[in-house]
C-alpha positions as CSV (number, residue, x, y, z in Angstrom):
1,M,-7.3,-16.7,-10.6
2,R,-3.6,-16.3,-11.1
3,G,-2.6,-19.9,-11.7
4,A,0.2,-21.9,-13.2
5,A,0.4,-24.7,-15.7
6,V,3.2,-27.2,-15.6
7,S,4.2,-27.2,-19.2
8,P,7.9,-26.5,-20.1
9,S,9.1,-22.9,-19.8
10,T,6.0,-21.9,-17.8
11,R,6.0,-18.3,-16.5
12,H,5.3,-18.1,-12.8
13,N,4.6,-14.4,-12.0
14,G,7.7,-13.3,-13.8
15,V,9.9,-16.3,-13.2
16,V,10.4,-18.8,-16.1
17,T,11.0,-22.4,-15.2
18,D,11.7,-25.5,-17.2
19,D,11.1,-27.8,-14.3
20,T,8.1,-30.0,-15.1
21,R,8.4,-32.3,-12.0
22,A,5.5,-32.6,-9.6
23,P,6.3,-29.9,-7.0
24,Y,5.9,-29.5,-3.3
25,L,3.2,-26.9,-2.9
26,L,3.6,-24.4,0.0
27,V,0.7,-22.2,0.8
28,H,0.9,-19.2,3.2
29,A,-1.4,-16.4,4.3
30,G,1.3,-13.6,4.5
31,W,3.5,-11.8,2.1
32,E,5.9,-9.8,4.4
33,L,8.9,-10.9,6.3
34,F,7.7,-11.3,9.9
35,G,8.1,-14.5,11.9
36,S,5.8,-17.0,10.1
37,D,6.8,-15.5,6.7
38,R,10.4,-16.2,7.5
39,M,9.7,-19.7,8.5
40,L,7.8,-20.3,5.2
41,L,10.9,-19.0,3.4
42,E,13.2,-21.3,5.4
43,S,10.9,-24.3,4.6
44,A,11.0,-23.5,0.9
45,I,14.8,-23.2,1.1
46,G,15.0,-26.5,2.9
47,L,13.1,-28.3,0.1
48,K,15.1,-26.6,-2.6
49,E,18.3,-27.6,-0.9
50,A,17.0,-31.2,-1.0
51,G,16.7,-30.9,-4.7
52,Q,12.9,-30.5,-4.9
53,R,10.8,-28.3,-7.1
54,V,8.9,-25.8,-4.9
55,V,5.8,-23.7,-5.8
56,V,4.5,-21.2,-3.2
57,A,1.0,-19.7,-3.2
58,L,0.6,-16.3,-1.5
59,P,-2.4,-14.0,-1.3
60,E,-0.5,-10.8,-2.3
61,R,2.8,-9.5,-3.7
62,G,5.2,-8.3,-1.0
63,P,8.8,-8.6,0.2
64,L,8.4,-12.4,0.7
65,V,8.0,-12.9,-3.1
66,A,11.4,-11.5,-3.9
67,A,13.0,-13.6,-1.2
68,L,11.3,-16.8,-2.5
69,H,12.4,-16.0,-6.1
70,Q,16.0,-15.6,-4.8
71,A,15.7,-19.0,-3.2
72,G,14.6,-20.6,-6.5
73,A,10.9,-21.1,-5.6
74,E,8.1,-20.4,-8.0
75,V,5.3,-18.1,-6.7
76,L,1.6,-18.0,-7.5
77,L,-0.8,-15.2,-6.3
78,P,-4.3,-16.8,-6.2
79,P,-7.4,-15.7,-4.4
80,T,-6.9,-16.9,-0.9
81,F,-9.3,-17.5,2.0
82,A,-7.9,-16.9,5.4
83,L,-10.0,-17.6,8.5
84,R,-9.3,-14.6,10.7
85,K,-11.2,-14.2,14.0
86,S,-13.0,-11.2,12.4
87,A,-14.6,-13.7,9.9
88,L,-16.5,-15.2,12.8
89,R,-18.4,-12.0,13.4
90,P,-22.0,-12.2,12.0
91,R,-21.7,-8.9,10.1
92,N,-18.8,-10.4,8.2
93,W,-20.4,-13.7,7.3
94,L,-21.4,-12.8,3.8
95,R,-17.9,-11.6,2.8
96,T,-16.5,-14.6,4.5
97,A,-18.7,-17.0,2.5
98,R,-17.7,-15.1,-0.8
99,D,-14.0,-15.3,0.0
100,A,-14.3,-19.0,1.0
101,I,-15.9,-19.9,-2.3
102,R,-13.2,-18.0,-4.3
103,G,-10.4,-19.4,-2.3
104,T,-11.7,-22.9,-2.5
105,A,-12.1,-22.7,-6.3
106,A,-8.6,-21.4,-6.6
107,A,-7.1,-24.1,-4.4
108,V,-8.8,-26.9,-6.3
109,A,-7.7,-25.5,-9.6
110,I,-4.0,-25.2,-8.5
111,I,-3.9,-28.7,-7.0
112,R,-5.4,-30.2,-10.1
113,R,-3.0,-28.4,-12.4
114,L,0.2,-28.9,-10.4
115,R,-0.6,-32.4,-9.0
116,P,1.9,-31.7,-6.1
117,R,3.7,-34.4,-4.3
118,A,2.7,-32.9,-1.0
119,I,1.1,-29.7,0.4
120,Y,2.6,-27.6,3.2
121,V,0.0,-25.4,4.8
122,S,2.0,-22.7,6.6
123,T,-0.6,-21.4,9.2
124,I,-3.9,-22.6,10.7
125,V,-5.8,-19.7,9.2
126,L,-5.9,-21.4,5.8
127,P,-8.7,-24.0,6.5
128,V,-9.6,-25.1,2.9
129,W,-6.2,-26.5,1.8
130,P,-6.0,-29.5,4.2
131,V,-9.6,-30.4,3.3
132,I,-9.0,-30.2,-0.4
133,G,-5.7,-32.0,-0.1
134,R,-7.4,-34.8,1.7
135,L,-10.3,-35.0,-0.9
136,L,-7.8,-35.0,-3.8
137,R,-5.6,-37.5,-2.1
138,V,-2.5,-35.2,-1.7
139,P,-0.5,-35.7,1.5
140,T,-0.8,-32.5,3.5
141,V,1.0,-31.0,6.5
142,T,0.0,-28.0,8.5
143,H,2.6,-25.9,10.3
144,V,1.1,-24.4,13.4
145,H,2.7,-21.1,14.4
146,E,-0.2,-19.8,16.4
147,A,-1.0,-20.7,20.0
148,E,-3.2,-18.8,22.4
149,A,-3.8,-20.8,25.5
150,G,-5.9,-18.0,26.9
151,A,-8.3,-17.8,24.0
152,P,-11.8,-19.3,24.3
153,R,-11.7,-23.0,23.7
154,L,-14.4,-22.7,21.1
155,V,-12.4,-20.2,19.1
156,N,-9.3,-22.5,19.2
157,V,-11.4,-25.5,18.2
158,L,-12.9,-23.6,15.2
159,L,-9.4,-22.6,14.1
160,Y,-7.7,-26.0,14.5
161,A,-10.6,-28.3,13.4
162,P,-10.1,-28.0,9.6
163,H,-6.5,-29.3,10.1
164,L,-7.8,-32.7,11.3
165,A,-7.8,-33.3,7.5
166,S,-4.0,-32.9,7.4
167,H,-1.9,-36.0,7.4
168,G,0.5,-34.4,9.9
169,L,1.3,-31.3,11.9
170,I,4.5,-29.3,12.6
171,V,4.4,-27.2,15.8
172,N,7.1,-24.7,16.7
173,S,7.3,-25.3,20.4
174,E,6.2,-27.5,23.3
175,F,3.9,-24.7,24.3
176,T,2.2,-24.8,20.9
177,L,1.9,-28.6,21.2
178,R,0.2,-28.3,24.6
179,T,-2.2,-25.6,23.3
180,V,-3.2,-27.6,20.3
181,G,-3.7,-30.7,22.5
182,G,-5.8,-28.8,24.9
183,S,-8.2,-27.9,22.1
184,I,-8.1,-31.1,20.0
185,P,-6.1,-34.0,21.4
186,A,-6.1,-35.9,18.2
187,L,-4.1,-33.1,16.5
188,A,-1.4,-33.2,19.1
189,R,-1.0,-36.9,18.6
190,R,0.0,-36.4,15.0
191,A,2.3,-33.4,15.6
192,T,6.1,-33.1,15.4
193,V,7.9,-30.3,17.3
194,I,10.4,-28.5,15.1
195,P,11.7,-25.3,16.7
196,N,12.1,-22.3,14.4
197,G,15.3,-21.9,12.6
198,V,16.5,-18.3,12.9
199,A,19.1,-17.0,10.5
200,S,21.7,-14.5,11.8
201,P,24.9,-12.9,10.5
202,V,28.1,-14.9,10.7
203,D,29.5,-12.3,13.0
204,A,27.7,-10.0,15.5
205,P,29.3,-6.8,16.8
206,A,29.9,-7.0,20.6
207,P,27.7,-4.9,22.8
208,R,29.2,-1.5,23.6
209,A,31.8,-1.7,26.4
210,Q,30.5,1.6,28.0
211,L,27.0,3.1,27.8
212,D,26.4,6.8,27.2
213,G,22.6,6.3,27.3
214,L,20.7,3.2,26.6
215,R,19.5,2.3,23.0
216,V,16.4,0.1,23.1
217,V,14.9,-1.6,20.1
218,Y,11.5,-3.1,19.5
219,V,10.9,-5.2,16.4
220,G,7.5,-6.5,15.5
221,R,3.9,-5.6,14.6
222,M,2.5,-2.3,15.7
223,S,-0.4,-3.8,17.6
224,H,-1.9,-3.9,21.2
225,R,-1.1,-7.6,21.4
226,K,2.6,-7.1,20.8
227,G,2.9,-4.2,23.2
228,P,5.1,-1.5,21.6
229,D,3.1,1.0,23.6
230,V,4.3,-0.7,26.8
231,A,7.9,0.0,25.7
232,V,7.0,3.6,25.0
233,E,5.5,4.0,28.5
234,A,8.6,2.4,30.0
235,V,10.9,4.8,28.2
236,G,8.8,7.7,29.4
237,L,9.1,6.5,33.0
238,L,12.9,6.2,32.7
239,N,13.5,9.5,31.1
240,A,11.3,11.2,33.7
241,R,13.6,9.6,36.3
242,G,16.8,10.9,34.7
243,V,17.8,7.7,32.9
244,D,18.9,8.4,29.4
245,V,17.0,6.0,27.1
246,D,16.2,6.1,23.4
247,L,13.6,3.7,21.8
248,H,13.6,2.5,18.2
249,L,10.4,0.9,16.8
250,I,10.8,-1.3,13.8
251,G,7.6,-2.6,12.2
252,A,4.2,-1.7,10.8
253,A,0.6,-2.2,11.6
254,F,-1.3,-4.9,9.8
255,A,-4.0,-3.9,7.4
256,G,-7.1,-2.6,9.3
257,N,-5.1,-1.8,12.4
258,E,-3.7,1.5,11.4
259,A,-5.6,3.2,14.2
260,F,-3.3,1.6,16.7
261,E,-0.3,3.2,15.1
262,E,-2.0,6.6,15.1
263,T,-2.8,6.2,18.8
264,L,0.8,5.2,19.5
265,T,2.1,8.3,17.7
266,H,-0.3,10.5,19.7
267,R,0.9,9.0,23.0
268,I,4.5,9.6,22.1
269,D,3.6,13.2,21.6
270,E,1.7,13.4,24.8
271,L,4.7,12.1,26.7
272,S,7.0,14.5,25.0
273,L,9.1,11.7,23.6
274,T,9.4,12.7,20.0
275,D,13.1,13.1,20.4
276,R,13.4,9.8,22.3
277,V,11.2,7.5,20.3
278,T,11.8,6.9,16.6
279,H,9.5,4.8,14.4
280,H,11.4,3.5,11.5
281,G,8.6,1.4,9.9
282,F,9.1,-2.0,8.4
283,R,12.6,-3.2,7.7
284,S,13.3,-6.5,5.9
285,D,16.9,-6.5,7.2
286,I,16.7,-6.1,11.0
287,W,20.4,-7.0,11.8
288,P,21.9,-3.5,11.3
289,V,19.1,-2.2,13.7
290,L,19.9,-4.8,16.3
291,A,23.7,-4.2,15.9
292,A,23.1,-0.5,16.7
293,A,21.0,-1.3,19.8
294,D,22.0,-2.1,23.4
295,V,18.8,-4.0,24.5
296,V,16.0,-5.7,22.6
297,V,12.5,-5.6,24.2
298,V,9.7,-8.1,23.5
299,P,6.7,-6.7,25.6
300,S,3.9,-9.0,24.3
301,R,0.7,-8.9,26.2
302,Q,-0.6,-12.3,25.0
303,D,0.7,-15.8,24.3
304,E,3.6,-16.2,21.9
305,S,4.0,-19.6,20.5
306,F,7.7,-19.2,20.0
307,G,9.3,-15.7,20.0
308,N,11.4,-15.1,16.9
309,T,12.3,-11.6,17.9
310,A,13.5,-12.7,21.3
311,V,15.8,-15.3,19.7
312,E,17.0,-12.7,17.2
313,G,18.0,-10.5,20.1
314,I,20.0,-13.3,21.6
315,L,21.6,-14.1,18.3
316,A,22.5,-10.4,17.9
317,A,24.4,-10.7,21.2
318,R,22.1,-8.2,22.9
319,P,20.3,-8.6,26.3
320,V,16.6,-9.2,25.9
321,V,13.8,-8.1,28.1
322,A,10.7,-10.2,27.4
323,S,7.2,-10.7,28.8
324,D,7.0,-13.6,31.2
325,I,4.8,-15.9,29.0
326,A,5.4,-19.5,28.2
327,G,6.4,-19.4,24.6
328,L,9.0,-16.7,25.2
329,R,10.4,-18.5,28.3
330,E,10.7,-21.7,26.2
331,A,12.6,-19.8,23.5
332,V,15.1,-17.8,25.6
333,G,14.6,-18.7,29.2
334,E,17.9,-20.6,29.5
335,Y,20.0,-17.6,28.6
336,D,21.5,-15.4,31.3
337,S,21.1,-12.2,29.2
338,A,17.3,-12.7,29.1
339,V,15.2,-10.9,31.7
340,F,11.4,-11.5,32.1
341,V,8.8,-9.1,33.2
342,A,5.0,-9.1,33.7
343,P,3.1,-8.7,30.4
344,G,1.7,-5.2,29.9
345,D,3.6,-3.7,32.9
346,P,5.7,-0.6,31.9
347,E,6.9,-0.2,35.5
348,E,8.5,-3.7,35.5
349,L,9.9,-3.1,32.0
350,A,11.4,0.2,33.1
351,A,12.9,-1.5,36.2
352,A,14.4,-4.3,34.2
353,L,16.0,-1.8,31.8
354,A,17.4,0.2,34.7
355,A,18.8,-3.0,36.2
356,I,20.6,-3.8,32.9
357,V,22.1,-0.3,32.9
358,S,23.4,-0.7,36.5
359,D,24.9,-4.1,35.8
360,W,26.0,-3.5,32.2
361,P,29.4,-5.3,32.3
362,S,27.7,-8.5,33.4
363,F,25.0,-8.4,30.7
364,Q,27.5,-7.4,28.1
365,A,29.6,-10.5,28.8
366,S,26.7,-12.9,29.1
367,A,25.1,-11.7,25.9
368,Q,28.1,-12.7,23.9
369,T,28.3,-16.1,25.5
370,D,24.6,-16.7,24.9
371,R,24.9,-15.9,21.2
372,E,27.3,-18.8,20.7
373,A,25.0,-21.2,22.4
374,A,21.9,-20.0,20.4
375,L,23.7,-20.3,17.1
376,T,23.6,-24.1,17.5
377,R,20.2,-24.4,19.0
378,F,18.4,-22.3,16.4
379,A,20.5,-23.2,13.4
380,P,18.5,-22.7,10.2
381,D,20.2,-25.6,8.6
382,A,18.8,-28.0,11.2
383,Y,15.3,-26.5,10.7
384,R,15.4,-26.8,6.9
385,K,16.6,-30.4,7.0
386,A,13.9,-31.4,9.5
387,V,11.1,-29.8,7.5
388,A,12.4,-31.2,4.2
389,A,12.7,-34.7,5.7
390,L,9.2,-34.7,7.1
391,M,7.7,-33.4,3.8
392,Q,9.6,-35.9,1.7
393,G,8.6,-38.7,4.1
394,I,4.9,-38.2,3.5
395,A,5.1,-37.2,-0.2
396,R,3.5,-39.3,-2.9
397,D,5.7,-40.7,-5.8
């Protein structure tokens, strides 16, 4: 296990610290810079701005590590048990048991060494931390980013149940709160809604005054659930109808889902869209990409608990076309530059994009107005202060 002692000048995976105070321990299942990763980072920044010592446990090294170091947090890389849906399949039970044992041992060792003031569990797929926190009498909060109202109730109960051991919950939307409550009402009663804080540049370039072809961008995972293939099909339909559209895909497949990315590339070839669709891979800084775009698409097929990408589109002063699902409507439904379409329907997505082209001056103006309103609603500073206040409110002395 890669652990950390709390003696003076301890080295934390390359970072030397003289801070010997009991820290706030933040644990997370990711290491990239997608939605929940960014919220973990904002939570760490909030506690650092409140003058606290912050130690973060991640399962692997990735872009998130450098961002946390820049924020002044210490980072550990212990064995971590994450309860993915695949772990529930009988053929994976042996590996799941092994990973659970290793992850539990690592968690116990870290908590006993650090003696944290409180633990922040940044995702429901980390089931052992709330239980161990409760057993070792460390106040623990789970941040719930995941909400699938359409998932089987038994699956949701299995995912949420370990977090009954947490002393409190943070949920990112009213939709998430309803989903949690529909599975385990007792969890909803101890939950606090804190909408995601979404950072954006101080200034965003205005949308182009005139279009000479539409530049569409998708930012997110390359997965069936997120629907980048729906965007590809819509672009194929539009170009076949004489509408000049280019699509830029930003993101990568998660480990084990590389086959989807290969299938998507094959489909792009089949539709003769290789000169119209560009896959840029993962980008840690998405704002230059959004600045170069005309429209942001969020074509998710399944429930989204919040919709960071849709909010980022609004903050970039770009019209957004999103799937008509509860979490996305809650996030950006009040903005005139947001258009909603049926999930998984390339015809509707194509029609929405064509409508934006035909009424571009109106969308161009409303996108700029919407950005100003969103800057206040999704201010990272408000998110950071809310999370820090909640954590400090439950922390032990």
